[in-house]
DOVEX-257855 format. One record per residue (C-alpha): x, z, y. Coordinates in steps of 0.02 Angstrom, whole numbers, padded with zeros to 5 digits, always signed. Each point is the difference from the previous one (the first is absolute). Last residue first. Example, Ala and Ser with C-alpha at 12.3 -4.5 7.8 and 13.67 -1.06 7.14 Angstrom:
<rs>
+00684+00357-00053
-00069+00033-00172
</rs>
This chain:
<rs>
+02092-02509-00878
+00038-00173+00033
-00064-00068+00149
-00143-00117-00023
+00012-00197+00026
-00104-00102+00150
-00056-00194-00061
-00153+00035+00111
-00102-00065-00146
+00088+00107-00117
-00003+00177+00126
-00186-00044+00030
-00046-00003-00201
+00100+00164-00024
-00109+00075+00150
-00162-00071-00084
+00055+00077-00161
+00058+00160+00059
-00161+00025+00086
-00100-00017-00165
-00183-00106-00014
+00081-00162+00066
-00064-00116+00125
+00031-00187+00029
+00069-00122+00129
-00113+00032+00154
+00056-00096+00167
+00047+00094+00155
-00055+00020+00170
+00083+00056+00164
-00051+00007+00175
+00030+00038+00206
+00186+00014-00016
+00004-00155-00121
+00023-00001-00204
-00088-00133-00101
+00021-00022-00200
+00051+00188-00052
-00006-00020-00194
-00122+00141-00083
+00018+00095-00150
-00134+00112-00053
-00012+00182-00064
-00150+00042-00061
-00138+00107+00046
-00099-00118+00119
+00172-00041+00072
+00151+00109+00018
+00131-00097+00069
+00157-00127-00059
+00113-00090+00107
+00097-00165-00007
+00101-00116+00119
-00066-00172+00054
-00028+00041+00184
+00066+00174+00037
-00064+00147+00025
+00087+00159+00024
-00083+00089+00164
-00202-00076-00049
+00025+00087-00183
+00018+00189+00083
+00027+00093-00163
-00101+00175+00029
-00085-00021-00168
-00163+00113-00049
+00015+00064-00177
-00119-00004-00123
</rs>
C-alpha cells in the first residue's frame, strides 16, 4: 500500500468531508471540530475501492469533476 503525504490538518474545515485509508478500507469522514491544537472527525462510511470513497466525498462536498 502507498503511504499518503497529504496533510489533512492543513485543509480541515468543519462540515467538509474527506477520505483516508483505514484498516484496509477507504473511510469517509466529516470534520466536526478544528482548532490550532486539535481536530476531530466523525466516521460516515467505508468503501473497498478508493475511487468509490473519492466519488462520495465529491458528492457530499458538492464538488464537480473537471471535464476531460
